[in-house]
C-alpha positions as CSV (number, residue, x, y, z in Angstrom):
1,M,0.0,0.0,0.0
2,T,1.4,3.4,-1.0
3,R,1.2,6.0,1.8
4,S,0.5,9.7,1.2
5,P,3.0,12.3,2.4
6,I,0.7,13.1,5.3
7,A,0.5,9.4,6.3
8,K,4.3,9.2,6.2
9,A,4.6,12.2,8.4
10,V,2.1,10.7,10.9
11,L,4.0,7.5,10.9
12,A,7.3,9.3,11.5
13,A,5.8,11.2,14.4
14,A,4.4,8.0,15.8
15,L,7.8,6.3,15.6
16,A,9.4,9.2,17.4
17,L,6.7,9.1,20.0
18,V,7.3,5.4,20.6
19,F,11.0,5.9,20.9
20,C,10.6,8.7,23.4
21,L,8.1,6.7,25.5
22,T,10.8,4.0,26.0
23,C,13.4,6.5,27.1
24,I,11.6,8.7,29.7
25,G,11.5,8.0,33.4
26,A,8.5,7.2,35.5
27,S,6.2,9.4,37.6
28,R,3.8,8.6,40.4
29,A,0.8,6.6,39.3
30,A,-2.4,5.4,40.9
31,G,-1.6,3.0,43.7
32,L,-0.8,2.5,47.4
33,L,1.3,5.3,48.9
34,A,4.0,5.1,51.6
35,P,6.4,7.7,52.8
36,A,9.4,8.0,50.4
37,D,11.8,7.8,53.3
38,G,10.8,4.2,54.0
39,S,9.6,4.8,57.5
40,L,6.7,2.4,56.9
41,P,6.9,-1.0,55.2
42,P,5.0,-1.2,51.9
43,L,1.6,-2.9,51.5
44,Q,0.6,-4.8,48.4
45,I,-2.2,-4.6,45.8
46,E,-3.5,-8.2,45.5
47,D,-6.4,-7.7,43.1
48,H,-7.7,-4.8,41.0
49,Q,-11.0,-5.5,39.1
50,V,-12.7,-2.8,37.0
51,R,-16.2,-3.0,35.5
52,V,-17.6,-0.3,33.3
53,V,-21.1,0.1,31.9
54,V,-21.7,2.7,29.2
55,E,-25.5,3.3,28.9
56,D,-25.8,5.8,26.1
57,A,-26.1,9.0,28.2
58,Y,-23.9,8.1,31.2
59,V,-21.2,5.7,32.4
60,I,-20.8,3.8,35.7
61,T,-17.3,2.7,36.7
62,T,-16.8,0.3,39.6
63,I,-13.4,-0.7,41.0
64,D,-13.0,-3.7,43.4
65,Q,-9.6,-4.0,45.1
66,R,-7.9,-6.1,47.7
67,F,-4.9,-4.8,49.7
68,R,-2.6,-7.1,51.6
69,N,-0.3,-6.5,54.6
70,P,2.5,-9.1,54.5
71,H,4.1,-7.7,57.7
72,G,3.8,-8.6,61.3
73,R,1.9,-5.5,62.5
74,D,-1.3,-3.6,61.6
75,L,-0.8,-0.9,59.0
76,E,-2.9,1.9,57.3
77,A,-3.5,1.7,53.6
78,V,-3.4,5.0,51.7
79,Y,-4.4,4.7,48.1
80,A,-4.4,7.5,45.4
81,F,-6.5,7.4,42.3
82,P,-7.5,9.9,39.6
83,V,-10.9,10.1,38.0
84,P,-12.0,11.3,34.5
85,D,-13.5,14.7,33.6
86,A,-16.9,15.4,35.0
87,A,-16.9,12.2,37.1
88,A,-18.7,12.0,40.5
89,V,-17.3,9.6,43.1
90,A,-20.6,8.1,44.5
91,E,-19.7,4.9,46.3
92,F,-17.0,3.8,48.7
93,T,-17.6,0.4,50.3
94,Y,-15.3,-1.3,52.9
95,W,-15.6,-5.0,53.9
96,I,-15.7,-5.3,57.7
97,D,-16.0,-8.7,59.3
98,G,-16.5,-10.1,55.8
99,K,-19.5,-7.9,55.1
100,P,-19.7,-4.8,52.9
101,V,-20.4,-1.5,54.6
102,T,-21.3,1.4,52.3
103,G,-19.9,4.9,53.1
104,E,-21.8,8.0,53.8
105,V,-20.8,11.5,52.8
106,R,-20.1,13.9,55.6
107,P,-18.4,17.4,55.8
108,K,-14.7,16.8,55.2
109,A,-13.5,18.0,58.7
110,E,-16.1,15.9,60.4
111,A,-15.2,12.8,58.4
112,E,-11.5,13.1,59.1
113,R,-12.2,13.6,62.8
114,I,-14.4,10.5,63.1
115,Y,-11.8,8.5,61.1
116,R,-9.0,9.5,63.4
117,H,-11.1,8.8,66.5
118,E,-12.0,5.3,65.3
119,R,-8.5,4.5,64.3
120,A,-7.2,5.6,67.8
121,A,-9.8,3.3,69.3
122,G,-8.6,0.4,67.2
123,R,-11.8,0.0,65.2
124,E,-12.2,-0.3,61.5
125,A,-12.6,2.9,59.5
126,A,-12.0,4.3,56.0
127,V,-12.4,7.6,54.3
128,T,-12.2,8.9,50.7
129,S,-11.4,12.6,50.1
130,Q,-10.6,14.7,47.1
131,D,-7.0,15.8,46.9
132,G,-6.5,18.2,44.0
133,E,-8.3,18.8,40.7
134,R,-9.2,15.2,39.9
135,T,-7.2,13.1,42.3
136,F,-8.7,11.3,45.3
137,D,-7.1,9.7,48.4
138,M,-8.5,6.7,50.2
139,K,-7.4,5.8,53.7
140,V,-8.2,2.4,55.2
141,W,-7.5,1.3,58.8
142,P,-6.5,-1.3,59.7
143,V,-4.9,-3.7,57.2
144,R,-4.3,-6.5,59.8
145,A,-0.9,-8.2,60.1
146,N,-0.5,-10.9,57.4
147,S,-4.1,-10.3,56.2
148,D,-6.0,-8.2,53.6
149,V,-8.9,-5.9,53.2
150,R,-11.3,-5.3,50.3
151,V,-12.8,-2.0,49.1
152,R,-15.0,-0.9,46.3
153,L,-15.2,2.5,44.6
154,A,-17.7,3.7,42.0
155,Y,-18.1,6.9,40.0
156,L,-20.6,8.3,37.5
157,Q,-20.0,10.5,34.5
158,P,-21.9,11.6,31.4
159,A,-20.9,9.6,28.3
160,H,-18.7,11.4,25.9
161,V,-19.5,11.2,22.2
162,D,-18.0,13.7,19.8
163,T,-18.4,13.7,16.0
164,G,-19.8,10.2,16.2
165,I,-16.9,8.9,18.2
166,G,-17.4,7.7,21.8
167,R,-14.5,7.9,24.2
168,Y,-13.9,6.4,27.6
169,Q,-10.8,6.9,29.8
170,Y,-10.0,4.8,32.8
171,P,-7.3,7.1,34.3
172,L,-4.4,5.5,36.2
173,E,-1.4,7.6,35.2
174,D,-0.5,10.6,37.4
175,G,0.1,13.9,35.6
176,G,3.5,14.4,37.3
177,V,3.1,18.1,38.2
178,D,2.9,17.8,42.0
179,E,6.5,17.9,42.8
180,Q,5.9,18.0,46.6
181,A,3.8,14.8,46.5
182,Q,6.4,13.0,44.4
183,A,9.1,13.9,46.9
184,F,7.0,12.8,49.9
185,W,5.4,9.6,48.6
186,T,6.6,6.4,47.0
187,T,3.9,4.4,45.1
188,Q,3.2,0.7,45.0
189,E,1.5,0.3,41.7
190,V,2.0,-3.4,40.9
191,V,-1.0,-5.7,41.1
192,R,0.4,-9.0,42.5
193,G,-2.7,-11.1,41.9
194,S,-5.4,-10.5,39.4
195,F,-6.1,-7.5,37.2
196,G,-9.2,-7.4,35.2
197,F,-11.0,-4.7,33.1
198,E,-14.4,-5.3,31.6
199,M,-16.5,-2.8,29.8
200,L,-20.0,-3.1,28.4
201,I,-21.2,-0.5,25.8
202,R,-24.9,-0.2,25.3
203,S,-25.8,2.3,22.6
204,A,-29.2,3.1,21.1
205,A,-27.4,3.9,17.8
206,P,-25.6,0.9,16.2
207,I,-21.9,0.7,16.9
208,A,-19.7,0.2,13.8
209,A,-16.3,-0.4,15.4
210,L,-14.3,-0.3,18.6
211,R,-10.7,0.5,19.3
212,L,-8.2,0.4,22.2
213,P,-5.1,2.3,20.9
214,Q,-2.6,1.1,23.6
215,H,-4.1,-2.3,24.5
216,P,-3.8,-4.7,21.5
217,Q,-4.1,-7.6,23.9
218,A,-7.7,-6.7,24.7
219,E,-10.5,-9.1,23.9
220,I,-13.3,-7.3,21.9
221,R,-16.6,-8.9,21.3
222,R,-19.7,-7.7,19.5
223,L,-22.7,-8.9,21.4
224,D,-25.1,-7.4,18.9
225,E,-25.2,-4.2,16.8
226,K,-25.9,-2.1,19.9
227,Q,-23.8,-3.9,22.5
228,W,-20.0,-4.5,22.6
229,R,-17.8,-5.9,25.3
230,V,-14.1,-5.3,26.1
231,R,-12.0,-7.4,28.4
232,I,-8.4,-6.9,29.5
233,G,-6.6,-9.3,31.9
234,R,-8.4,-11.8,34.1
235,V,-11.9,-10.7,35.0
236,R,-13.0,-12.5,38.1
237,S,-15.1,-12.2,41.3
238,L,-13.3,-11.1,44.4
239,D,-16.1,-12.8,46.4
240,A,-15.1,-16.2,44.9
241,A,-11.4,-15.4,45.5
242,R,-11.9,-14.6,49.2
243,A,-14.0,-17.7,49.7
244,G,-11.1,-19.8,48.4
245,G,-12.7,-20.5,45.1
246,P,-10.7,-20.9,41.9
247,G,-10.9,-17.3,41.0
248,R,-11.8,-18.2,37.5
249,E,-13.1,-15.6,35.0
250,D,-16.8,-15.2,35.6
251,S,-17.9,-12.2,33.5
252,E,-20.9,-14.1,32.0
253,K,-22.3,-14.3,35.6
254,N,-21.3,-11.0,37.0
255,D,-23.5,-7.9,37.5
256,L,-23.1,-6.8,33.8
257,Q,-25.8,-9.3,32.8
258,L,-24.1,-9.9,29.5
259,P,-25.9,-11.7,26.6
260,R,-24.1,-14.4,24.7
261,A,-21.1,-12.9,22.9
262,V,-20.4,-13.1,19.2
263,P,-16.6,-13.0,18.7
264,V,-15.4,-10.3,16.3
265,A,-12.2,-10.8,14.3
266,L,-10.2,-7.6,14.6
267,A,-6.6,-7.2,13.7
268,G,-4.3,-7.0,16.8
269,Q,-7.0,-8.3,19.2
270,V,-6.5,-11.7,20.9
271,S,-9.2,-14.3,21.3
272,V,-10.0,-16.4,24.4
273,L,-8.5,-19.8,24.6
274,G,-10.4,-23.0,23.9
275,D,-11.3,-23.4,27.6
276,G,-12.7,-19.9,27.8
277,T,-9.8,-18.4,29.7
278,L,-7.2,-15.7,28.7
279,P,-3.5,-16.5,28.4
280,A,-1.5,-15.9,31.5
281,A,-0.4,-12.3,31.8
282,A,2.5,-10.6,33.4
283,P,1.9,-8.6,36.7
284,Q,-0.1,-5.5,35.8
285,R,1.1,-2.0,36.7
286,L,-1.4,0.7,37.5
287,D,0.6,3.4,35.7
288,G,-1.1,3.6,32.3
289,D,-4.6,4.8,31.3
290,I,-7.0,2.6,29.5
291,V,-8.7,4.5,26.7
292,V,-11.6,3.0,24.6
293,Y,-13.1,4.4,21.4
294,W,-16.3,3.3,19.8
295,R,-17.5,4.6,16.4
296,L,-21.3,5.0,15.8
297,S,-22.6,4.0,12.4
298,T,-22.7,6.8,9.8
299,N,-26.0,8.6,9.2
300,T,-26.9,8.4,12.9
301,P,-29.8,11.0,13.2
302,A,-29.3,14.3,15.0
303,G,-31.7,15.0,17.8
304,V,-32.5,15.4,21.5
305,E,-32.2,12.4,23.8
306,L,-33.9,12.3,27.2
307,V,-33.1,10.4,30.4
308,A,-35.5,11.1,33.3
309,H,-36.2,9.9,36.8
310,K,-39.5,10.7,38.5
311,P,-40.4,8.1,41.2
312,A,-44.1,9.1,41.4
313,A,-46.5,11.4,39.7
314,D,-46.6,13.8,42.6
315,R,-42.8,13.8,43.2
316,R,-40.2,16.1,41.6
317,G,-38.5,14.7,38.5
318,T,-35.0,15.1,37.3
319,F,-34.0,15.0,33.6
320,M,-30.8,14.9,31.5
321,L,-30.9,16.1,27.9
322,V,-28.3,15.2,25.3
323,L,-28.6,17.6,22.3
324,T,-26.7,16.5,19.1
325,P,-27.0,19.1,16.3
326,G,-27.0,18.1,12.7
327,D,-24.0,18.4,10.4
328,D,-24.8,21.9,9.0
329,L,-21.7,23.9,9.9
330,K,-19.8,24.8,6.8
331,P,-16.0,24.6,6.3
332,L,-14.0,27.8,6.8
333,V,-11.9,29.4,4.0
334,Q,-8.2,29.1,3.8
335,G,-5.8,31.9,4.8
336,R,-5.6,31.5,8.6
337,D,-3.1,32.7,11.1
338,W,-1.9,30.0,13.6
339,T,-0.2,30.9,16.9
340,L,1.2,27.9,18.8
341,V,1.8,28.7,22.5
342,L,4.2,26.1,23.9
343,D,4.9,25.2,27.5
344,K,8.7,25.1,27.9
345,S,8.8,24.8,31.7
346,G,11.0,22.3,33.5
347,S,8.5,19.5,33.1
348,M,9.1,19.6,29.3
349,S,12.8,18.7,29.8
350,G,13.8,15.8,27.6
351,K,10.9,16.3,25.1
352,W,11.9,19.5,23.4
353,G,13.9,17.8,20.7
354,T,10.8,15.8,19.7
355,L,8.7,19.0,19.8
356,V,11.1,20.6,17.3
357,N,10.8,17.7,14.9
358,G,7.1,17.5,15.3
359,V,6.4,21.2,14.8
360,T,8.7,21.3,11.9
361,E,6.9,18.5,10.1
362,G,3.5,20.1,10.9
363,L,4.5,23.5,9.6
364,K,5.7,22.0,6.3
365,R,2.2,20.8,5.6
366,L,0.2,23.9,6.4
367,P,-1.8,25.0,3.4
368,A,-0.6,27.8,1.1
369,G,-1.8,31.2,2.3
370,D,-1.6,30.3,6.0
371,R,0.9,32.0,8.4
372,F,2.4,30.8,11.7
373,R,3.8,32.3,14.8
374,L,5.6,30.5,17.7
375,V,5.6,31.6,21.4
376,A,7.1,29.6,24.2
377,F,6.8,30.3,28.0
378,D,8.3,29.3,31.3
379,N,8.7,32.0,34.0
380,Q,8.1,34.5,31.2
381,A,7.0,34.5,27.5
382,H,9.5,34.2,24.6
383,A,8.5,35.3,21.1
384,L,10.3,32.9,18.8
385,T,9.1,34.5,15.5
386,P,9.0,38.3,14.7
387,G,5.2,38.3,14.2
388,F,3.6,36.0,11.7
389,V,5.7,34.5,8.9
390,P,4.4,32.8,5.7
391,V,4.5,29.1,5.5
392,E,7.5,28.7,3.2
393,P,10.3,26.1,3.3
394,A,13.0,28.6,4.2
395,N,10.9,30.0,7.2
396,V,10.1,26.5,8.4
397,A,13.8,25.5,8.4
398,R,14.9,28.7,10.0
399,Y,12.5,28.5,13.0
400,A,13.1,24.8,13.4
401,R,16.7,25.8,14.2
402,V,15.4,28.5,16.7
403,L,13.2,25.9,18.4
404,A,16.2,23.5,18.6
405,G,18.1,26.1,20.6
406,V,15.5,26.4,23.3
407,S,16.3,24.8,26.7
408,P,13.2,24.0,28.8
409,D,13.5,25.2,32.4
410,Q,11.8,27.1,35.3
411,G,8.1,27.4,36.2
412,T,4.8,27.9,34.3
413,N,3.7,31.5,33.6
414,M,0.7,30.5,31.4
415,Y,-0.7,34.0,31.5
416,A,2.4,35.6,30.1
417,G,2.6,32.9,27.3
418,L,-1.1,33.4,26.3
419,D,-0.8,37.2,26.6
420,A,2.1,37.1,24.2
421,G,0.3,34.7,21.9
422,L,-2.6,37.1,21.6
423,A,-0.5,40.0,20.6
424,Q,0.0,41.2,17.0
425,L,-3.2,39.4,15.7
426,D,-4.4,40.6,12.3
427,A,-8.1,41.7,12.4
428,D,-8.5,41.0,8.7
429,R,-7.5,37.3,9.0
430,A,-8.9,34.3,10.8
431,S,-6.8,33.8,13.9
432,L,-6.6,30.7,16.0
433,V,-4.4,30.1,19.1
434,V,-3.4,26.6,20.3
435,L,-2.3,26.5,24.0
436,V,-0.4,23.3,24.7
437,T,0.3,22.7,28.4
438,D,0.5,19.9,30.9
439,G,0.7,21.6,34.2
440,V,-0.6,24.2,36.6
441,A,-0.1,27.9,36.3
442,N,2.3,28.7,39.2
443,V,4.1,31.9,38.1
444,G,2.7,35.4,37.6
445,R,-1.1,35.8,37.2
446,T,-2.7,32.5,37.9
447,T,-6.4,33.1,38.8
448,H,-9.4,32.7,36.6
449,D,-10.4,36.3,36.6
450,N,-7.0,37.3,35.0
451,F,-7.6,35.0,32.0
452,V,-11.2,36.2,31.7
453,K,-10.1,39.8,31.5
454,L,-7.5,38.8,29.0
455,A,-10.3,37.3,26.8
456,R,-12.2,40.5,26.8
457,R,-9.6,42.4,24.9
458,Q,-10.3,40.8,21.5
459,D,-12.4,38.3,19.6
460,V,-10.2,35.3,19.0
461,R,-10.6,31.5,19.5
462,V,-8.2,29.8,21.9
463,F,-8.0,26.0,22.0
464,P,-6.2,24.5,25.1
465,V,-4.7,21.0,24.6
466,I,-4.7,19.6,28.1
467,M,-2.1,16.9,29.0
468,G,-2.2,14.5,31.9
469,N,-4.4,13.7,34.8
470,S,-3.2,16.4,37.1
471,A,-3.6,19.5,35.0
472,N,-5.7,22.4,36.3
473,R,-8.6,21.5,34.0
474,R,-11.0,23.9,35.5
475,L,-8.8,26.8,34.7
476,L,-8.0,25.5,31.2
477,Q,-11.7,24.9,30.5
478,S,-12.5,28.4,31.7
479,I,-9.9,29.7,29.3
480,A,-11.6,27.8,26.4
481,D,-15.0,29.2,27.5
482,A,-13.8,32.7,27.8
483,F,-12.2,32.6,24.4
484,N,-15.1,30.8,22.7
485,G,-12.9,27.9,22.0
486,T,-13.0,24.2,23.0
487,S,-10.5,22.2,24.9
488,L,-9.1,18.8,24.2
489,S,-7.9,16.4,26.9
490,V,-5.3,13.9,25.8
491,S,-4.0,10.8,27.6
492,N,-0.9,8.9,26.9
493,A,-3.1,6.0,25.9
494,D,-5.1,8.0,23.4
495,D,-5.2,7.6,19.6
496,V,-3.6,11.0,19.2
497,V,-4.0,11.1,15.5
498,G,-7.8,10.5,15.7
499,A,-8.3,12.8,18.7
500,L,-6.5,15.7,17.1
501,A,-8.3,15.1,13.8
502,M,-11.6,15.8,15.5
503,L,-10.2,19.0,17.0
504,S,-9.1,20.0,13.5
505,S,-12.6,19.4,12.3
506,K,-13.9,21.9,14.8
507,V,-11.4,24.7,14.1
508,S,-11.8,24.3,10.4
509,H,-15.6,24.7,10.4
510,Q,-18.1,27.3,11.5
511,A,-19.2,27.3,15.1
512,L,-22.3,28.5,16.9
513,H,-21.5,31.3,19.4
514,G,-23.5,32.8,22.2
515,V,-25.6,29.6,22.4
516,T,-28.7,29.5,24.6
517,L,-31.0,26.7,25.5
518,D,-34.6,27.6,26.4
519,L,-37.1,25.0,27.8
520,R,-40.6,26.4,27.9
521,P,-43.4,24.2,29.3
522,V,-46.4,24.0,26.9
523,D,-48.7,22.6,29.6
524,R,-49.8,25.1,32.3
525,D,-49.2,22.7,35.2
526,L,-45.7,21.7,34.2
527,K,-42.8,23.5,35.9
528,V,-39.1,23.3,34.8
529,G,-36.1,24.7,36.6
530,D,-32.7,24.2,38.2
531,I,-31.2,23.9,34.8
532,T,-27.4,23.6,34.1
533,P,-25.5,24.8,32.3
534,R,-26.8,28.3,32.7
535,A,-24.2,29.7,30.2
536,I,-23.3,27.6,27.2
537,G,-20.9,29.7,25.1
538,S,-19.9,28.1,21.8
539,V,-20.8,24.8,20.2
540,Y,-18.5,23.3,17.5
541,R,-19.0,20.7,14.8
542,G,-19.9,17.3,16.2
543,Q,-20.1,18.6,19.8
544,Q,-22.9,17.5,22.0
545,L,-24.6,19.6,24.7
546,I,-25.6,18.0,27.9
547,A,-28.1,19.7,30.2
548,F,-29.8,18.8,33.5
549,G,-32.8,20.1,35.3
550,H,-35.8,19.5,37.6
551,Y,-39.5,19.4,36.8
552,R,-42.9,19.0,38.4
553,G,-45.9,17.7,36.6
554,S,-45.5,16.2,33.2
555,G,-46.2,17.1,29.5
556,E,-44.8,18.8,26.5
557,V,-41.9,21.2,26.6
558,A,-40.9,23.6,23.7
559,V,-37.1,23.4,23.2
560,R,-35.3,26.3,21.6
561,F,-31.6,26.0,20.8
562,A,-30.2,29.3,19.5
563,G,-27.0,31.1,18.8
564,R,-25.1,33.2,16.2
565,L,-23.7,31.8,13.0
566,T,-21.2,34.1,11.2
567,G,-22.9,36.9,13.1
568,Q,-26.4,36.0,12.1
569,P,-29.1,34.5,14.4
570,A,-29.6,30.7,14.1
571,T,-32.5,29.1,15.8
572,Y,-33.6,25.5,16.2
573,D,-37.0,24.7,17.6
574,G,-38.8,21.5,18.6
575,T,-40.6,19.7,21.4
576,I,-40.0,16.9,23.9
577,T,-42.3,15.3,26.5
578,L,-41.4,14.9,30.2
579,P,-42.9,11.8,31.6
580,E,-45.3,11.6,34.6
581,Q,-43.3,8.7,36.1
582,A,-39.9,7.2,35.2
583,V,-38.0,4.9,37.5
584,D,-35.3,3.3,35.2
585,N,-32.5,5.8,35.7
586,P,-32.2,7.0,39.4
587,E,-28.5,7.8,38.7
588,V,-29.6,11.0,36.9
589,E,-30.3,12.6,40.3
590,R,-26.6,12.4,41.2
591,L,-25.5,13.6,37.8
592,W,-27.8,16.6,38.2
593,A,-26.4,17.3,41.7
594,F,-22.8,17.0,40.4
595,S,-23.6,19.5,37.6
596,Q,-24.8,22.0,40.2
597,I,-21.7,21.4,42.3
598,E,-19.4,21.9,39.3
599,R,-21.2,25.2,38.6
600,L,-20.5,26.4,42.1
601,L,-16.9,25.3,42.0
602,R,-16.4,27.2,38.8
603,Q,-17.8,30.3,40.6
604,R,-15.3,29.7,43.4
605,A,-12.4,29.5,41.0
606,E,-13.4,32.6,39.1
607,F,-14.6,34.9,42.0
608,G,-13.2,33.3,45.2
609,E,-14.7,31.2,47.9
610,T,-17.8,32.4,49.8
611,A,-19.8,30.9,52.6
612,D,-22.7,30.4,50.2
613,I,-20.6,28.4,47.8
614,R,-19.1,26.3,50.5
615,D,-22.5,25.6,52.1
616,G,-24.2,25.0,48.8
617,V,-21.6,22.4,47.7
618,T,-21.7,20.7,51.1
619,Q,-25.5,20.4,51.2
620,L,-25.8,19.0,47.7
621,A,-22.9,16.6,48.3
622,V,-24.3,15.2,51.6
623,E,-27.8,14.9,50.2
624,Y,-26.8,13.1,47.0
625,G,-23.7,11.2,48.3
626,L,-20.9,12.8,46.4
627,V,-17.2,13.5,47.3
628,T,-16.1,17.1,46.8
629,P,-13.4,19.4,48.1
630,Y,-15.7,20.1,51.1
631,T,-17.0,16.5,51.7
632,S,-15.6,13.0,52.2
633,M,-17.0,9.5,52.1
634,L,-16.8,7.9,55.5
635,V,-17.0,4.2,56.5
636,V,-17.2,3.0,60.1
637,R,-18.8,0.0,61.7
638,E,-22.6,-0.2,61.3
639,D,-23.1,0.1,65.1
640,V,-20.9,3.2,65.1
641,M,-23.0,4.7,62.3
642,E,-26.1,4.1,64.3
643,A,-24.6,5.4,67.5
644,M,-23.5,8.7,65.8
645,G,-26.9,9.1,64.1
646,I,-25.4,9.0,60.6
647,D,-28.3,8.8,58.1
648,R,-27.8,5.9,55.7
649,R,-29.3,7.7,52.7
650,N,-26.3,6.9,50.5
651,R,-26.6,3.1,51.2
652,D,-30.3,3.3,50.3
653,R,-29.6,5.3,47.1
654,L,-27.0,2.9,46.0
655,A,-29.3,-0.1,46.5
656,A,-32.0,1.6,44.4
657,E,-29.5,2.4,41.6
658,Q,-28.1,-1.1,41.6
659,T,-31.5,-2.6,41.3
660,A,-32.5,-0.3,38.4
661,R,-29.1,-1.1,36.7
662,A,-29.7,-4.8,36.8
663,Q,-33.2,-4.4,35.4
664,R,-31.9,-2.2,32.6
665,Q,-29.2,-4.6,31.6
666,A,-31.7,-7.5,31.5
667,Q,-33.6,-5.6,28.8
668,P,-32.8,-4.8,25.2
669,V,-31.2,-1.4,24.6
670,T,-34.0,1.2,24.2
671,A,-33.9,4.4,22.2
672,L,-33.7,7.7,24.1
673,R,-34.7,10.0,21.3
674,A,-37.3,12.5,22.7
675,D,-38.0,15.0,19.9
676,E,-39.2,12.7,17.1
677,A,-42.7,14.3,17.0
678,K,-41.2,17.7,16.4
679,P,-37.4,17.5,15.8
680,V,-35.2,20.2,17.1
681,F,-32.5,19.3,14.6
682,T,-32.7,17.7,11.2
683,G,-30.4,15.4,9.2
684,S,-27.6,13.3,10.5
685,R,-25.1,14.3,13.1
686,A,-21.4,15.0,12.1
687,A,-19.5,11.8,12.0
688,Y,-16.2,10.2,11.1
689,S,-15.9,6.9,9.4
690,S,-13.1,4.3,8.8
691,S,-11.2,5.1,5.6
692,A,-9.6,2.4,3.5
693,G,-6.2,3.4,4.9
694,G,-6.0,1.0,7.8
695,G,-8.6,2.4,10.2
696,R,-7.6,6.1,10.1
697,L,-10.5,8.4,11.0
698,A,-11.8,10.5,8.1
699,S,-14.6,12.9,7.7
700,S,-17.7,11.3,6.4
701,G,-18.5,14.6,4.6
702,G,-15.4,14.7,2.4
703,A,-13.1,12.6,0.4
704,G,-11.5,10.9,3.3
705,S,-8.5,13.2,4.0
706,F,-7.9,15.8,6.6
707,D,-7.2,19.5,6.4
708,P,-3.4,19.4,6.9
709,V,-3.7,21.9,9.8
710,W,-4.4,19.0,12.1
711,L,-0.8,17.9,11.7
712,L,0.4,21.0,13.4
713,L,-2.0,20.4,16.3
714,S,-1.2,16.7,16.5
715,V,2.5,16.9,16.6
716,A,2.3,19.7,19.3
717,A,0.0,17.6,21.3
718,I,2.1,14.4,20.8
719,V,5.1,16.2,22.3
720,A,3.1,17.7,25.2
721,L,1.6,14.2,25.6
722,L,5.1,12.9,26.4
723,L,4.9,14.7,29.7
724,A,2.7,11.9,31.0
725,A,5.2,9.3,29.8
726,R,7.3,9.6,32.9
727,R,5.1,6.8,34.2
728,R,7.2,4.3,32.1
729,R,9.3,1.6,33.7
730,R,9.2,2.4,37.3
731,Q,11.1,-0.2,39.3
732,A,8.9,-2.5,41.3
């Protein structure tokens, strides 16, 4: 097969990436923590079992783990784990005397006080708290001498589908930006016993293909056109293992309620052995993310999907709307100005040479008429080009040499870098700014309001490319919102070529700006409120909008989705019906609460903490059982819970959710489309499809090739992506 010049460039960049991944040191990953000075002996991770269910609108991830203490004295287990974007930690269960005890959410200080009290008394206790942007710490006392403990975590998140591509990330890899934590802790991230990852995808729209970029050993099975299953490692029941059973794989009997599987022959994917087991695997390390992509069939209709929960006609209902516009945003003309703002702080040391090669190759393939400008930043900004320069071979070669002479060092003055990147823009040309960073702004102006004021100066789109699981995503997303851009999160396990291709599709097409969503009840007795998001901003090609709200009564609602397209009003109208009773999806209540909490935390980040914000987050989190910066999930013995008067509302909520989940999975996948009577959007949603070139994503609306601009974005993101690669080859 003959490769195009673009395909050759991608292959070269990929080979460089693979080479660098094998050469860069490790960083702290998810796992058991112990002081780095060796003052306590290490514990062990015996089993790590993950089960994921994607149910069209949202995802439930459940992690079962066993920790072992091989030493002669009781020890405390401290376990660190990251969670994905927009994920709400909703369950923490600790087995006491062989029985599961579900945690309850309490204000953080109270939970810590009770945990310390129970530990001092020698009684079993555990607590999970948020530590950073998306990192959580779990403490369990005691892990008895020469014994083990079992815990279970679960979190919920909206499903992410963009341009017809679904994406799920199970994060394990630490972002490597917390130097104090790295100096204090050492991490035990090796699973000594069984590691298993199982994922069931249930989609109302048929699924055409599924891909795990960094896990070719995965077993992928097509159960039917709307259900696929993924398995990595040895999926087994920890109940059977603790009871002394064989610990065999038992996914056909677990809580996923899987139908009989139909094997799918996919290149690079292994099959099960004749006896139904997987080949023996080497010990698993919890230092690399698992990323799963699924591609919906082409011509999937645009529309509005509804998930509602209303336990009785006279009770308040909660709804989740997923709005997917049609593919009616036109391509932009050529002749753009690209500013690439590159993080050259100390965390980029060792990757700058690859960045030089990548940016050089990308610049060579920008279309005629485009111009480029390069800005780097550490403690301050550095203009690497004297304004914009035409895309010409001599200019590309010249600034490749300039980049090669840069030495990464110092801190991260993101404000200075972005401020310099926004300078000298030409009002007569389309200007786009790509901000590539992995870390946290820690020099100069670092608060949200500084970046919001910066955005008010001029009308330009900024697209942050966010690297790693420890980046300040709330700040970077605020930057994207303020600049009417969109952000892209990239993991080391991502299919970077495909991910950046989707971003290129957005920046090379029209976008709706100033978008509003209006829900107006048609029936007089129907009331709708508590809607998030309150401000939407911009919507790009292929992008979904997810909204939550409450309602009382039932009946028809007029939906108006409106914005500005090339400065002119654009309005989309239709109707949906909110049901009188709906009991299949109680998880929607937690997702609504988490959306409200995220709104309050964004206000805190932008305007500072207030008592109203702190109290609002705490009240929502306690009522709906969610871990936040102000609340923790506490587990103590049942008699202690009763003696302290701790309401078991989270235990009861979990039981209702698990019952509903089992009932859903025992039924065929049902459609969620809610606007068929009067559609809000017409036509098919924007989508990508497999091209003939070996599985590369290509726009379904064109000839199967990308705008070459995506190469500039992808090579920059690939290099910044290497920041996360410090996870590699940590010594056990």
